C-alpha positions in Angstrom: -46.1 172.6 148.2 -44.2 173.4 145.1 -44.5 176.7 143.4 -47.0 177.1 140.6 -43.8 177.3 137.9 -42.8 174.0 139.1 -46.3 172.7 138.3 -46.0 173.6 135.0 -42.7 172.1 134.7 -44.0 168.7 135.6 -46.9 169.0 133.3 -44.4 169.7 130.6 -43.0 166.2 131.2 -46.1 164.8 131.4 -48.5 166.6 129.1 -47.3 167.9 125.8 -49.4 169.4 122.9 -49.0 171.8 120.1 -50.9 174.8 120.7 -51.6 177.4 118.2 -50.3 181.0 118.3 -50.1 184.4 116.5 -48.9 184.2 113.1 -46.0 186.8 113.8 -44.6 184.6 116.4 -45.3 181.2 115.2 -42.8 182.7 112.2 -40.5 184.8 114.0 -39.3 182.5 117.1 -38.8 178.8 116.6 -41.7 176.8 118.3 -41.6 173.3 119.7 -45.0 171.6 119.5 -45.5 168.3 121.3 -48.3 165.9 121.6 -48.9 163.2 124.5 -51.2 160.5 123.6 -52.8 160.4 127.0 -52.5 160.4 130.5 -53.5 156.6 130.6 -50.8 156.0 127.8 -48.3 157.4 130.7 -49.0 155.4 133.3 -49.2 152.3 130.7 -45.6 153.0 129.7 -44.4 153.6 133.1 -46.0 150.4 134.7 -44.4 148.5 131.7 -41.1 149.5 132.8 -41.4 149.0 136.3 -42.8 145.7 135.5 -39.5 144.5 134.0 -37.9 144.7 137.5 -38.0 142.5 140.5 -41.1 141.6 142.8 -40.0 143.7 145.6 -39.5 146.8 143.1 -43.0 146.5 141.3 -44.2 146.9 144.8 -43.6 150.8 144.5 -46.0 151.0 141.4 -48.8 152.1 144.2 -46.6 155.0 145.1 -45.6 156.2 141.7 -49.3 155.9 140.4 -50.5 158.2 143.4 -48.0 160.7 143.0 -49.0 161.1 139.3 -52.5 161.1 139.9 -52.3 164.3 142.3 -51.5 166.0 138.9 -54.7 164.4 137.5 -57.7 165.9 139.3 -60.4 166.9 136.7 -58.1 165.9 133.8 -59.7 163.4 131.1 -57.1 160.8 131.1 -58.1 159.4 127.6 -57.5 162.3 125.6 -54.3 164.1 124.4 -52.7 166.7 126.5 -49.8 168.9 125.8 -47.5 172.0 125.2 -45.9 174.2 123.0 -42.3 175.9 124.0 -41.6 179.0 122.0 -38.2 179.8 121.8 -35.9 183.1 121.6 -35.8 186.0 123.8 -34.4 185.6 127.7 -36.5 183.0 128.7 -38.8 180.3 126.6 -42.2 180.4 126.9 -44.7 177.8 127.7 -48.5 177.2 126.3 -50.2 174.3 127.6 -53.6 172.7 126.5 -55.3 170.0 128.9 -58.4 168.0 128.2 -60.5 168.0 131.0 -63.4 166.0 132.5 -64.7 168.7 135.1 -63.5 172.3 135.1 -64.6 172.6 138.8 -62.4 169.7 139.8 -59.4 170.9 137.9 -60.0 174.4 139.4 -60.7 173.0 143.2 -58.8 169.9 143.5 -55.8 170.4 140.9 -55.0 174.0 140.6 -56.3 174.7 144.5 -54.2 171.9 145.7 -51.1 173.8 144.7 -52.5 177.1 146.1 -53.1 178.7 142.9 -56.4 180.5 142.7 -58.6 181.3 139.6 -60.6 184.2 138.7 -63.3 184.5 135.7 -62.3 187.7 133.8 -64.2 187.1 130.7 -66.3 184.5 128.9 -64.6 181.2 129.5 -61.5 183.2 130.6 -59.7 183.0 134.0 -56.7 184.4 135.5 -54.3 182.3 138.0 -52.8 183.9 140.7 -50.8 182.8 143.7 -50.9 185.1 146.6 -52.4 187.9 144.4 -49.4 187.6 142.0 -50.7 186.7 138.4 -49.0 183.4 137.1 -51.1 183.1 133.9 -54.4 182.8 132.0 -56.6 180.1 131.2 -59.2 179.8 128.8 -61.7 176.9 128.6 -63.8 175.7 125.9 -65.2 172.4 124.6 -63.6 170.2 127.0 -60.1 171.8 126.8 -58.3 174.6 129.0 -55.5 176.6 127.3 -52.6 178.1 129.8 -50.2 180.8 129.0 -48.3 183.4 130.7 -49.8 185.8 128.1 -53.7 186.6 127.7 -53.3 187.1 123.9 -52.1 183.7 123.8 -55.3 181.8 124.8 -57.5 183.5 123.0 -58.1 180.0 120.8 -58.5 176.8 122.5 -57.3 174.1 120.0 -58.1 170.3 120.0 -54.9 168.3 119.5 -56.8 165.7 117.8 -57.0 168.0 114.9 -54.0 170.1 115.3 -51.4 167.1 115.6 -53.8 164.5 114.1 -50.8 163.0 111.8 -48.9 162.3 114.9 -51.5 160.8 116.8 -52.2 158.5 114.2 -48.4 157.2 114.3 -49.6 155.8 117.9 -46.6 157.5 119.5 -47.0 157.9 123.3 -45.0 161.2 123.2 -44.1 163.3 119.9 -42.6 166.8 119.0 -42.6 168.7 116.0 -41.1 172.0 114.6 -42.5 173.4 111.3 -40.9 176.5 110.0 -41.6 179.1 107.2 -39.0 179.7 104.6 -39.4 183.5 104.7 -38.5 184.0 108.6 -35.3 182.4 108.6 -33.6 185.5 109.7 -35.9 186.3 112.5 -35.8 182.9 114.0 -32.0 183.0 113.7 -32.0 186.5 115.6 -34.1 184.9 118.4 -31.8 181.9 118.7 -29.1 184.6 120.0 -29.9 185.0 123.3 -30.2 181.3 124.0 -26.8 181.2 122.4 -25.5 184.0 124.6 -27.1 182.5 128.0 -25.5 179.1 127.5 -22.1 180.3 126.3 -22.1 182.4 129.5 -23.2 179.9 131.8 -20.1 178.0 130.7 -17.4 178.4 133.6 -14.2 176.7 134.3 -14.3 174.0 136.7 -11.7 173.9 139.7 -8.3 172.8 138.1 -9.8 173.3 134.6 -6.6 175.1 132.5 -7.7 178.2 130.2 -7.1 175.9 127.0 -9.4 173.1 128.8 -12.0 175.8 129.2 -11.3 177.0 125.4 -12.1 173.8 124.1 -15.2 173.5 126.0 -16.4 176.7 124.6 -15.2 175.8 121.1 -17.3 172.4 121.3 -20.4 174.0 122.6 -20.4 176.7 119.8 -20.2 173.9 117.5 -22.9 172.2 118.9 -25.1 175.4 119.4 -24.5 175.8 115.8 -25.9 172.5 114.8 -28.6 173.5 117.0 -29.5 176.5 115.5 -29.3 175.2 112.0 -31.7 172.4 112.8 -34.4 174.9 114.4 -33.7 177.7 111.8 -33.4 175.9 108.5 -35.6 172.8 109.1 -38.9 172.6 107.2 -40.1 170.0 109.6 -38.5 168.6 112.5 -40.5 165.4 114.2 -39.6 163.2 116.8 -41.8 160.4 118.0 -41.3 158.1 120.9 -43.2 154.7 121.9 -42.7 151.8 124.0 -43.9 148.4 122.3 -45.5 146.3 124.9 -45.1 143.2 122.9 -41.3 143.4 122.6 -40.7 145.6 125.7 -38.5 147.9 123.5 -38.8 151.5 123.2 -38.0 153.5 120.0 -37.5 157.3 119.0 -38.5 158.1 115.3 -36.9 161.2 113.7 -38.0 162.6 110.6 -36.4 165.7 109.1 -36.8 167.8 105.7 -34.9 171.4 105.2 -36.0 174.3 103.9 -35.0 174.3 100.1 -32.0 176.0 99.3 -30.7 176.4 102.8 -27.4 175.0 104.2 -28.9 172.0 105.9 -30.9 171.0 102.8 -27.6 171.2 100.8 -26.0 168.8 103.5 -28.9 166.7 102.9 -28.2 166.5 99.5 -24.8 165.4 99.8 -25.9 162.5 101.8 -25.9 159.0 100.4 -24.3 159.8 96.8 -21.2 157.5 96.9 -20.7 154.0 98.5 -18.3 153.8 101.9 -14.7 153.0 101.2 -15.3 149.8 103.5 -18.5 148.6 101.7 -17.2 145.5 101.2 -16.3 144.5 104.6 -19.1 142.3 106.1 -20.9 142.9 109.5 -20.5 140.7 112.4 -23.9 139.1 113.5 -23.1 139.1 117.4 -21.2 142.3 117.9 -21.2 143.9 121.2 -20.3 147.3 119.1 -20.9 147.6 115.6 -21.0 150.9 113.6 -20.8 152.6 110.2 -20.6 156.0 109.2 -20.2 157.6 105.8 -20.8 161.1 106.0 -19.9 164.0 103.8 -18.8 167.0 105.6 -20.3 170.4 104.3 -18.7 173.9 104.8 -20.2 174.3 107.8 -19.1 171.2 109.5 -15.6 171.4 107.9 -15.0 174.8 109.5 -16.5 173.6 112.8 -14.6 170.6 113.2 -11.3 172.2 112.4 -11.9 174.8 115.2 -12.6 171.9 117.5 -9.5 170.1 116.5 -7.4 173.0 117.1 -8.6 173.6 120.4 -8.2 170.2 121.5 -4.6 170.2 120.4 -4.0 173.2 122.5 -5.7 171.6 125.4 -3.8 168.3 125.0 -0.4 170.2 124.3 -1.0 172.1 127.6 -1.6 168.6 129.5 2.1 167.6 128.0 3.7 170.6 129.1 2.4 170.4 132.8 3.6 167.0 133.1 6.5 168.0 135.7 7.8 164.4 135.8 8.2 164.3 131.8 11.9 165.2 130.3 12.0 167.9 127.7 12.7 165.3 125.1 9.6 163.3 126.5 7.4 166.4 125.8 8.8 167.2 122.6 8.5 163.5 121.5 4.4 163.8 122.6 4.2 166.8 120.9 5.3 165.3 117.8 2.8 162.6 118.0 0.0 165.1 118.6 0.9 167.3 115.9 1.0 164.5 113.5 -2.1 162.7 114.3 -4.0 166.0 114.4 -2.6 166.9 111.1 -3.8 164.0 109.5 -7.2 164.1 111.0 -7.4 167.8 110.0 -6.4 166.8 106.4 -9.5 164.4 106.2 -11.8 166.8 107.4 -10.5 169.4 104.9 -11.2 166.5 102.6 -14.7 166.5 103.6 -15.9 163.0 104.5 -16.2 161.0 107.6 -16.0 157.4 106.6 -15.3 154.5 108.9 -16.6 151.4 110.6 -15.8 149.4 113.8 -16.9 145.6 114.8 -16.3 144.4 117.9 -17.6 140.6 118.3 -17.4 137.7 120.9 -14.2 135.5 120.3 -13.3 132.3 122.2 -12.5 132.5 126.0 -15.2 135.0 126.9 -13.2 137.9 125.2 -13.7 139.8 121.9 -11.9 140.8 118.8 -12.2 144.4 117.5 -11.5 145.4 113.9 -12.1 148.9 113.0 -10.7 151.6 110.4 -11.2 154.8 108.9 -10.9 156.8 105.9 -7.6 159.2 105.9 -5.4 161.6 103.7 -1.9 161.0 103.9 -2.7 158.3 106.5 0.9 156.9 106.0 2.5 159.7 108.1 0.9 158.1 111.3 3.8 155.6 111.1 6.0 158.8 112.0 3.6 159.2 115.2 3.9 155.9 116.0 7.7 156.0 115.9 8.0 158.8 118.2 5.8 157.1 121.0 8.4 155.1 122.8 10.2 158.4 123.8 7.2 160.2 124.8 5.1 160.6 127.8 2.7 157.9 126.3 5.8 155.5 126.4 5.1 152.1 125.6 6.6 149.0 123.2 6.2 149.9 119.7 7.1 147.1 116.8 7.0 148.8 113.5 6.6 147.4 110.4 5.8 143.9 112.0 4.0 142.9 108.8 2.3 143.7 105.8 -1.4 143.1 104.2 -1.9 144.6 100.7 -0.7 148.1 100.8 -1.5 148.6 104.6 1.6 148.2 106.6 0.7 146.8 110.2 2.5 147.8 113.5 2.2 146.4 117.2 1.2 148.7 119.9 1.7 147.6 123.7 -1.2 148.9 125.8 0.1 151.0 128.5 0.2 149.7 131.8 -2.5 151.7 133.3 -5.1 150.6 130.6 -3.9 147.0 130.9 -6.8 145.9 133.5 -9.7 147.9 131.2 -8.3 146.4 128.1 -8.2 142.8 129.4 -11.8 142.8 130.3 -12.8 143.4 126.6 -9.9 141.8 124.6 -8.1 139.3 126.9 -4.5 139.1 128.0 -2.6 139.9 124.3 -2.0 143.7 125.7 -1.4 144.8 122.3 -2.9 146.7 119.6 -2.4 146.4 115.8 -2.2 149.5 114.0 -2.6 149.7 109.9 -1.1 152.8 108.1 -2.0 153.4 104.4 -2.3 156.3 102.3 -5.9 156.2 102.4 -6.9 154.6 105.5 -5.8 153.7 109.3 -6.7 150.4 110.6 -6.8 149.1 114.0 -7.5 145.7 115.5 -7.1 143.7 119.0 -8.0 140.8 120.8 -7.7 137.0 120.0 -7.2 136.4 116.3 -6.7 139.9 115.5 -4.1 139.9 113.0 -6.4 137.2 110.8 -9.2 139.4 111.3 -7.7 142.5 110.2 -6.0 140.7 107.3 -9.4 139.5 106.3 -11.0 142.7 106.7 -8.4 144.6 104.5 -8.8 141.9 101.8 -12.4 142.2 101.8 -12.0 146.2 101.4 -9.6 145.5 98.5 -11.8 143.2 96.8 -13.4 145.0 93.6 -17.4 145.5 94.8 -20.4 146.7 92.9 -21.7 148.3 96.1 -24.3 151.0 95.4 -24.4 153.9 97.5 -26.3 153.0 100.8 -29.1 155.2 102.1 -27.9 154.5 105.6 -25.3 156.8 106.5 -25.0 156.0 110.3 -25.6 152.4 111.8 -24.7 152.1 115.0 -25.6 148.8 117.4 -23.8 148.7 121.0 -24.7 146.2 123.9 -24.1 148.7 126.7 -23.1 145.9 129.4 -19.6 145.1 128.6 -18.7 148.7 127.9 -20.2 149.8 131.4 -18.1 147.2 133.3 -15.2 148.7 131.9 -16.2 152.3 132.8 -17.2 151.0 136.1 -13.7 149.6 136.5 -12.1 152.9 135.6 -14.3 155.4 137.8 -14.3 152.7 141.0 -16.1 154.6 143.8 -16.5 158.1 141.9 -19.7 159.7 141.8 -22.5 157.6 140.0 -21.0 154.2 141.2 -24.3 153.4 142.6 -26.3 153.8 139.4 -23.4 151.7 137.5 -23.9 149.1 139.7 -27.7 148.9 139.6 -27.3 149.3 135.6 -25.0 146.4 135.4 -27.1 144.1 137.3 -30.4 145.5 135.1 -28.0 144.6 131.7 -27.1 141.1 133.2 -30.1 139.4 131.9 -29.4 140.5 128.2 -31.1 142.9 125.7 -29.1 145.6 126.6 -28.6 146.9 123.2 -29.1 150.6 122.1 -29.1 150.8 118.2 -29.3 153.8 116.1 -29.7 154.2 112.4 -30.1 157.3 110.2 -31.0 157.1 106.7 -31.5 159.5 103.3 -34.7 159.1 101.5 -35.1 161.9 99.0 -35.2 165.1 100.4 -35.6 163.6 103.9 -33.6 162.3 106.8 -35.1 159.5 109.0 -33.7 158.0 112.0 -34.5 155.4 114.4 -33.3 154.8 117.8 -34.0 151.4 119.6 -33.9 151.1 123.3 -33.9 147.3 124.5 -35.5 145.8 127.2 -32.3 145.7 129.7 -32.0 149.6 129.5 -35.7 150.0 129.9 -35.1 147.3 132.9 -32.5 149.9 134.6 -35.2 152.7 134.0 -37.6 150.6 136.1 -35.1 150.0 138.9 -34.2 153.8 139.0 -37.8 154.8 139.4 -38.5 152.3 142.1 -35.3 153.5 144.0 -36.5 157.3 143.6 -40.3 156.1 144.6 -38.5 154.1 147.9 -36.5 157.2 148.6 -38.8 160.1 148.2 -42.5 158.3 148.4 -42.3 156.3 151.3 
C-alpha cells in the first residue's frame, strides 16, 4: 500500500481546489489555488484521450478506470474537488477539499483502504493517523471535507462552487489561480527565498560536465527562478485553465495575467505591443510546419539576466573549444573569433532591449521544406567577420562570402557540416547549404529548395513601406511536431527515450500534431493560449495504454 503522503500527491493530480486560509498566511506567501471541475470530468477527459488510440489500446480503459476509482470511494463525482498549495518555507503545504456522498464510506473505504485511521476530536473535526503518527486533520461540513497538516487550516470548509465560481463558469476541466495583495510583496519575496535556495542547491554537475557547464546551468536556473519569483510575487492575478474539447479533440491551456500596479512586472507589460515588428510586412506561411513571430521589449530585469546567460554560455562554449585535442591552436583561435563576434552582436541587441524576429518553414516540392528566418540586430554586419573565420575554425565548412545582395542585405552561402547533413536533408533536401544575410539592422537565414528566391522575397516585403500598427500579439508560434521529432530521433538513435520517440512518431503519423502558442496584451492584462493538437493527445493516450498494460495487468 502506498504511504498517505503519496495518496495526497495523487489527489493533487486528480482533485484541485482553492481553500481559504488565515489572512496572514494568505498575504505573506504565494498561494496557488486550483479547482477540478469534477471526478467525472477527469474520467471523461482520460477516456477521450484513450479513444484516440487503437482498438487494442482502448481495451486498457477498464484497468485505468478501475485504478482511478480506488481514489473515489465516498467522493461525489459530480462536484468540484481541489487543493491549495502554500509556497514558502522549507516545504510546500497542501490543503485539500473533497466533496463527499458518504463520510462513512470515505473514512472506511478510501482512507481505510490506505491504512489511514480517523478519530473524531471535535464537532466535525477528525485527526488522521497512520500507525499512531498524526498525518493531518480533517473537517466535515455540508458535504465537503477539508484536509490539512495543520489543525488551524481546517477551521473552515469552503464550497469551491462559491470560492472558484469564476473559473468554474469557464468550463475548464482544471484551473489554477494566484491572487496577491500589493502590500505584502516583500514578505512573499522573502518566502520564495527557501524555494530558490533548495533548487539551486540541488543542481549538481553531471559526470563529465565542466565547471563552466555547471556555471551556465546555474546562471540559467537563477534567471528562470527570477522570472518565476516575479510572477509569484508581483502578479495581482495569475490564472491558468485547461480543457479538452470533445468536438475538436484538441486541448487548450489559457493564461490570464494582471500585475500589481507599479511593479516591475507591470512596467514590463506596459512596454508590450507599443510598436510594430521590424518584420511586420512579411506574410505568414499558410501551410507551415513551423511559424513563429516574436516582438518583445526587454526590460532591465530581462536585459541583465540575459546578458549573464550569454556570458556564461560564451565561457562554456569557449571551454569546449579549448578541450578539442585534435584542433590546432589556429583553429581554436578562429573558433574563438567566431564565438566572440556572434556573442557580441547578440549582446548588443539585448542591450538595445528588443527581441524581434520571425521564422517560417513551409513545405516545398519533393517532400522537403523551405525556411526563411530573421532577427533584429545591432551592428549585424559584424557577423560577416564571424563567417569569414569559420573555414579556419573547428567548425570547418565551406563559406562563400558576398555571393549576392538583396537591398542592403549581403547574402553569404554556408555549407552544412558533414555531421549535420543527414538531419538537414530530412527537412531541407539535398542542397546542403544555408544562406545567411547580414545587414546593419537584421540577420537573415534561409534553406531548402528555392531558398534564395524566398529570402529575397522576404527582404523585399520587409523593405516595402507598411502602415502596420503595433500588434497586440507579441508571441505567436505554431509548430507541427512530427517532422522535427523525426530529426531528433535521427540524431539520438537508440539513446534513452527512443521507444517514446517511436511511439510519438507513430501517433503523429495521422496528422493534427500541431502545437500552438499565442500571447497578447489586452490593456493591463496578458492573455495566452496554448492549443494541443489531436495527434499529440493521441500520443498521451498511447502512453496511458502502455503504462496500464505494464503496471495494471
